[in-house]
PAZAMI-755878 format. One line per 8 residues: for each residue x, y, z of N, C-alpha, C, O, CB. Coordinates in pm, 1 decimal. Glycine has a CB too. Layout:
N
X,Y,Z,X,Y,Z,X,Y,Z,X,Y,Z,X,Y,Z ~ ...;
END
This chain:
92
1400.4,434.7,6041.5,1518.6,390.6,5971.1,1636.3,468.0,6026.7,1625.8,587.1,6055.8,1504.6,410.2,5817.6 ~ 1748.4,399.3,6041.1,1868.5,458.3,6098.1,1984.5,447.3,5999.9,1996.0,350.0,5925.4,1904.2,390.5,6231.3 ~ 2069.3,548.1,6001.6,2195.7,540.5,5929.4,2304.8,543.1,6035.7,2312.5,636.4,6115.6,2212.2,658.9,5824.3 ~ 2388.9,440.1,6036.1,2496.1,428.7,6133.9,2621.0,502.6,6086.5,2633.8,533.8,5968.1,2528.5,281.5,6160.5 ~ 2712.4,530.4,6178.4,2837.0,596.4,6140.1,2915.6,513.5,6038.0,2996.8,568.1,5963.4,2923.1,622.2,6264.0 ~ 2892.1,383.6,6034.4,2957.2,295.5,5937.3,2899.4,313.0,5796.4,2957.1,265.7,5698.5,2943.1,149.9,5981.3 ~ 2783.5,382.4,5787.3,2716.7,399.6,5658.0,2603.4,301.3,5636.3,2524.9,317.1,5542.8,2816.3,385.6,5546.6 ~ 2593.4,199.6,5721.6,2485.9,102.2,5708.2,2350.7,169.7,5729.8,2336.4,256.4,5816.1,2504.9,-13.6,5808.0;
2252.3,129.0,5650.5,2114.5,174.5,5667.8,2035.6,59.1,5727.2,2035.4,-51.5,5673.2,2051.5,222.9,5531.9 ~ 1968.5,85.5,5838.9,1896.2,-17.2,5912.2,1750.9,24.5,5926.8,1721.4,137.7,5965.4,1960.3,-42.1,6050.5 ~ 1659.8,-67.7,5895.8,1518.7,-44.2,5923.1,1480.9,-136.4,6038.7,1520.4,-252.9,6043.1,1428.6,-70.2,5795.1 ~ 1403.2,-81.0,6132.4,1373.0,-154.5,6253.7,1261.1,-86.3,6328.7,1230.2,30.4,6304.8,1496.6,-167.2,6342.0 ~ 1200.7,-160.2,6419.4,1119.0,-96.4,6521.0,1218.9,-34.8,6618.1,1315.4,-100.4,6657.3,1018.8,-198.8,6592.7 ~ 1196.9,90.3,6657.2,1297.2,161.3,6736.3,1236.0,219.6,6862.9,1129.3,281.0,6860.8,1361.7,272.4,6653.3 ~ 1306.4,198.5,6972.2,1278.7,266.6,7097.9,1411.3,327.5,7142.0,1516.1,297.2,7085.1,1218.4,168.0,7207.9 ~ 1406.4,412.7,7242.4,1532.3,465.1,7292.5,1525.8,491.7,7441.2,1418.6,506.4,7499.9,1569.8,591.6,7219.1;
1645.1,497.3,7500.9,1659.0,541.4,7638.1,1758.5,657.2,7634.6,1781.5,714.4,7528.1,1706.5,423.8,7734.1 ~ 1817.1,692.3,7746.3,1907.0,808.2,7749.1,2031.7,790.4,7663.8,2082.7,887.9,7608.7,1947.9,837.0,7890.4 ~ 2081.3,669.2,7652.1,2210.6,648.8,7586.0,2208.7,555.5,7465.1,2306.7,548.5,7391.0,2306.6,596.0,7684.4 ~ 2097.4,483.3,7444.3,2092.5,381.8,7338.6,1964.2,390.1,7257.2,1860.9,438.3,7303.5,2105.8,243.0,7398.7 ~ 1974.9,341.2,7134.1,1856.0,306.4,7056.6,1839.2,156.4,7071.3,1936.5,81.3,7065.5,1868.2,349.9,6904.2 ~ 1717.0,113.7,7090.0,1686.8,-28.1,7102.6,1620.0,-70.3,6972.9,1509.5,-25.8,6942.0,1595.4,-58.0,7227.6 ~ 1686.4,-155.3,6897.5,1637.9,-198.6,6766.3,1575.6,-335.8,6779.7,1639.6,-429.9,6826.7,1752.3,-200.4,6661.5 ~ 1451.0,-347.0,6738.5,1381.1,-475.1,6742.0,1366.4,-527.3,6599.6,1311.6,-459.4,6512.7,1242.1,-461.4,6810.7;
1415.3,-647.5,6577.0,1412.7,-713.3,6445.9,1474.6,-624.4,6336.6,1411.9,-601.0,6233.2,1267.9,-750.0,6408.0 ~ 1596.0,-575.3,6358.9,1657.2,-486.9,6259.0,1693.9,-560.2,6130.4,1737.3,-675.4,6132.6,1781.1,-421.5,6316.9 ~ 1675.4,-491.2,6019.7,1711.4,-542.9,5888.4,1803.6,-441.8,5819.9,1778.1,-321.4,5821.7,1583.9,-570.7,5801.8 ~ 1908.8,-491.8,5761.1,2000.1,-406.5,5684.9,1936.6,-378.1,5549.0,1889.4,-469.4,5481.3,2141.2,-474.0,5668.4 ~ 1935.9,-251.2,5510.0,1882.3,-210.6,5380.6,1998.5,-203.9,5282.5,2094.1,-128.8,5302.2,1807.1,-72.7,5389.6 ~ 1988.9,-283.4,5176.8,2092.0,-283.9,5073.5,2029.3,-230.4,4945.6,1928.7,-282.6,4897.4,2151.9,-427.6,5052.0 ~ 2090.6,-125.1,4891.4,2038.3,-61.3,4770.4,2136.2,-85.4,4656.9,2255.0,-55.1,4668.1,2014.9,91.6,4792.2 ~ 2084.8,-140.6,4546.7,2164.5,-161.0,4426.1,2120.9,-55.2,4325.8,2007.5,-56.7,4277.8,2147.0,-307.1,4367.8;
2211.3,36.0,4294.7,2181.9,142.9,4199.2,2211.9,91.5,4058.9,2327.7,86.1,4017.4,2264.8,272.1,4230.6 ~ 2108.6,54.3,3987.4,2126.4,4.4,3850.9,2079.8,110.7,3753.3,1992.0,191.4,3783.9,2048.8,-128.6,3828.6 ~ 2139.1,109.4,3636.9,2096.9,201.6,3531.4,2061.3,119.0,3408.5,2126.0,19.1,3377.3,2209.2,306.9,3498.5 ~ 1958.0,162.8,3340.6,1926.3,97.4,3215.3,1861.1,196.9,3121.2,1799.7,294.4,3164.7,1834.9,-23.9,3238.3 ~ 1874.7,172.1,2994.8,1813.3,255.3,2892.0,1693.5,182.3,2835.7,1695.0,60.2,2820.1,1914.2,290.4,2779.8 ~ 1590.9,257.5,2805.7,1475.0,198.8,2740.1,1463.9,259.0,2600.8,1526.9,360.5,2571.2,1344.4,222.7,2822.6 ~ 1384.7,196.9,2516.5,1368.3,247.1,2380.2,1309.2,387.1,2377.9,1337.9,464.9,2286.9,1280.4,153.2,2300.2 ~ 1226.8,420.2,2477.3,1162.1,550.9,2479.4,1252.0,659.9,2536.0,1213.7,776.8,2536.8,1034.9,543.8,2559.6;
1369.2,624.2,2582.5,1457.5,725.0,2641.0,1590.0,728.0,2565.2,1693.7,686.4,2616.9,1481.5,696.5,2791.5 ~ 1584.6,777.5,2443.0,1700.9,774.5,2355.3,1820.9,847.6,2414.3,1931.9,794.4,2414.1,1665.8,834.6,2222.0 ~ 1799.6,969.4,2465.0,1910.9,1047.5,2515.8,1917.3,1055.3,2667.6,2015.7,1104.8,2722.7,1903.9,1184.1,2460.4 ~ 1815.3,1007.9,2735.0,1815.7,1018.7,2881.0,1823.2,880.7,2944.9,1779.2,781.0,2887.7,1690.5,1093.3,2930.2 ~ 1878.7,877.8,3062.3,1887.7,751.9,3135.7,1776.4,745.9,3238.7,1744.4,845.7,3303.3,2026.0,736.7,3203.7 ~ 1718.3,629.1,3253.4,1623.4,606.4,3360.5,1694.8,523.4,3465.0,1773.7,434.7,3432.2,1492.8,536.0,3309.5 ~ 1667.3,551.9,3589.1,1733.6,479.9,3697.1,1632.1,395.3,3772.5,1516.9,434.3,3791.4,1804.7,577.7,3793.0 ~ 1677.9,280.3,3814.2,1596.1,196.4,3900.7,1678.7,163.9,4023.7,1801.7,163.8,4019.3,1548.8,66.2,3827.4;
1611.5,136.9,4130.8,1677.8,95.1,4253.5,1626.0,-42.1,4291.6,1505.3,-66.4,4291.9,1654.7,197.3,4368.3 ~ 1715.8,-129.5,4322.9,1676.5,-258.6,4375.6,1710.3,-257.5,4524.0,1826.0,-239.3,4562.1,1747.8,-377.0,4300.2 ~ 1608.8,-277.0,4607.4,1626.2,-273.4,4751.9,1604.4,-413.1,4807.0,1504.6,-478.2,4776.1,1529.1,-171.7,4817.9 ~ 1697.5,-458.6,4888.2,1681.1,-586.5,4956.7,1703.5,-564.4,5106.6,1776.4,-474.4,5148.2,1780.2,-694.3,4900.0 ~ 1639.1,-648.6,5184.8,1654.2,-645.2,5329.5,1712.8,-777.3,5375.0,1675.4,-883.7,5325.6,1518.8,-617.3,5399.7 ~ 1805.5,-769.3,5470.1,1860.6,-890.5,5528.4,1880.4,-866.5,5677.5,1896.9,-752.2,5720.0,1994.8,-931.2,5459.2 ~ 1878.9,-973.1,5757.4,1900.0,-952.9,5900.6,2029.1,-874.6,5924.5,2131.2,-900.5,5860.8,1904.7,-1088.4,5974.5 ~ 2023.4,-779.8,6016.0,2139.2,-694.7,6042.0,2255.1,-777.1,6096.7,2368.4,-763.3,6050.4,2102.7,-582.4,6140.4;
2227.8,-862.1,6194.2,2330.1,-952.1,6248.7,2288.2,-1093.2,6207.7,2202.1,-1154.7,6270.6,2344.6,-938.2,6408.0 ~ 2349.6,-1142.2,6102.8,2303.7,-1264.2,6036.4,2297.1,-1387.2,6125.2,2201.8,-1464.3,6114.4,2392.0,-1293.4,5922.6 ~ 2392.8,-1408.0,6210.9,2401.2,-1533.9,6284.2,2359.6,-1522.0,6430.1,2401.8,-1602.2,6513.3,2540.5,-1586.9,6276.9 ~ 2277.6,-1422.9,6461.6,2232.0,-1404.4,6598.8,2088.0,-1451.4,6614.1,2005.8,-1435.7,6523.8,2244.8,-1257.4,6640.4 ~ 2059.3,-1509.3,6730.3,1920.6,-1547.4,6760.1,1848.6,-1435.6,6834.7,1729.0,-1446.5,6861.7,1916.8,-1677.2,6843.0 ~ 1919.9,-1328.5,6868.1,1860.6,-1214.8,6939.5,1761.4,-1140.5,6849.7,1777.3,-1136.0,6727.7,1971.0,-1118.1,6988.5 ~ 1660.7,-1083.5,6911.5,1562.6,-1003.4,6838.0,1578.0,-854.8,6867.0,1529.8,-771.3,6790.6,1421.3,-1048.2,6872.8 ~ 1645.5,-820.9,6978.0,1667.9,-681.4,7015.5,1816.7,-652.9,7028.9,1893.4,-735.6,7078.2,1595.6,-648.2,7146.9;
1855.9,-533.8,6983.7,1994.7,-491.1,6989.3,2000.7,-349.9,7045.2,1921.2,-263.9,7007.3,2061.0,-498.3,6849.5 ~ 2094.7,-326.3,7134.9,2114.7,-194.8,7195.0,2232.6,-128.7,7124.5,2344.3,-180.3,7127.1,2139.4,-205.4,7349.9 ~ 2207.0,-13.7,7061.3,2310.5,56.6,6986.9,2332.2,192.5,7053.4,2236.7,268.4,7070.0,2271.3,72.5,6835.5 ~ 2456.1,224.5,7091.8,2482.4,354.8,7152.0,2442.0,468.3,7057.4,2466.4,461.1,6937.0,2631.0,367.1,7189.2 ~ 2380.7,571.7,7112.1,2332.1,682.3,7029.5,2443.1,748.7,6948.8,2417.0,801.0,6840.5,2264.5,785.5,7116.4 ~ 2566.6,747.8,6999.3,2674.7,812.5,6925.2,2714.1,734.9,6799.3,2792.5,785.1,6718.8,2795.8,828.8,7014.8 ~ 2661.4,614.2,6780.7,2687.9,535.1,6659.9,2584.7,561.0,6550.2,2593.2,503.3,6441.7,2690.0,386.6,6694.2 ~ 2486.8,648.1,6578.6,2379.7,678.3,6483.8,2401.0,818.2,6426.2,2419.5,914.4,6500.7,2240.2,667.4,6552.2;
2398.3,829.0,6293.7,2413.4,957.7,6227.1,2277.2,1020.4,6201.3,2258.5,1139.9,6224.0,2490.6,941.8,6095.5 ~ 2180.2,939.3,6153.3,2048.8,989.5,6112.8,1940.3,892.0,6157.4,1956.5,770.3,6149.3,2042.7,1011.1,5959.3 ~ 1830.1,948.2,6204.3,1708.1,871.7,6227.9,1602.4,935.8,6138.8,1579.0,1056.4,6146.7,1665.0,871.3,6382.2 ~ 1538.6,855.5,6054.3,1443.8,909.0,5958.2,1329.8,810.5,5934.4,1335.6,695.4,5977.6,1514.1,941.9,5826.5 ~ 1228.2,856.4,5866.6,1115.1,771.1,5829.7,1137.1,720.1,5687.5,1153.8,800.2,5595.6,979.2,848.8,5841.1 ~ 1137.4,588.9,5668.1,1158.4,535.2,5532.6,1034.7,555.3,5445.0,925.0,581.1,5494.5,1194.0,385.4,5539.4 ~ 1055.1,542.8,5313.7,941.0,551.7,5222.3,849.3,431.4,5244.5,892.5,327.1,5293.6,988.8,558.3,5073.6 ~ 724.0,447.4,5208.2,622.0,347.2,5239.1,652.6,210.0,5179.5,624.8,108.3,5243.2,488.0,394.4,5189.4;
708.3,204.8,5060.6,738.1,73.9,5000.7,841.4,-3.5,5082.5,834.2,-126.1,5091.1,788.6,91.7,4857.1 ~ 936.5,66.5,5142.0,1036.2,0.0,5225.2,972.3,-44.5,5357.1,1005.7,-151.3,5408.5,1156.8,93.9,5251.8 ~ 882.0,35.1,5411.6,809.0,-4.6,5531.8,730.7,-132.7,5505.4,730.9,-223.7,5588.4,714.0,108.3,5578.0 ~ 664.1,-140.6,5391.0,587.5,-259.7,5355.1,678.8,-381.0,5337.3,645.1,-491.4,5380.0,507.6,-234.7,5226.9 ~ 794.4,-360.0,5274.1,891.7,-469.2,5260.3,934.9,-520.1,5396.9,944.3,-640.8,5418.8,1014.6,-422.7,5180.0 ~ 961.0,-428.0,5488.4,1004.0,-465.1,5623.3,896.5,-545.0,5694.7,925.3,-649.0,5754.0,1039.2,-340.5,5704.7 ~ 773.1,-497.4,5689.4,662.7,-568.4,5754.7,645.4,-709.3,5697.5,622.8,-804.6,5772.0,531.9,-489.2,5739.2 ~ 656.2,-722.0,5565.7,649.6,-853.4,5502.8,763.8,-942.9,5549.8,744.0,-1061.0,5578.4,652.8,-839.6,5350.8;
882.0,-885.6,5557.1,1001.8,-962.6,5593.4,993.5,-1016.2,5736.4,1034.9,-1129.0,5762.9,1127.0,-875.8,5577.8 ~ 939.8,-934.8,5829.1,933.3,-980.2,5968.1,797.3,-1042.9,6000.9,766.0,-1070.1,6116.8,961.1,-863.2,6062.9 ~ 718.6,-1064.7,5897.2,587.6,-1130.5,5910.8,489.4,-1054.3,5997.1,431.2,-1110.4,6089.9,605.3,-1267.1,5967.8 ~ 470.8,-928.4,5967.6,370.6,-848.1,6038.8,259.5,-808.3,5946.5,165.8,-740.3,5988.4,433.5,-724.0,6100.5;
END
């Protein structure tokens, strides 16, 4: 998973060369931070996150994208549930 300088979070199969990350089938990770109260939590708030994935470049037929390394802030391993969502989304 990558975080771009724009703040976008992208999950993808990733390779790299000297100057670029090569993203295969990248999906934009969108997180909706919702809050709700339950009857069992009178004084405390419980938080839920709704995560959705969408194609990073919506109207492109390309499957691979070359992103300059200086446009990437963080490269990290996503949590397993997001990995499973990604695999389902790209039909793996």
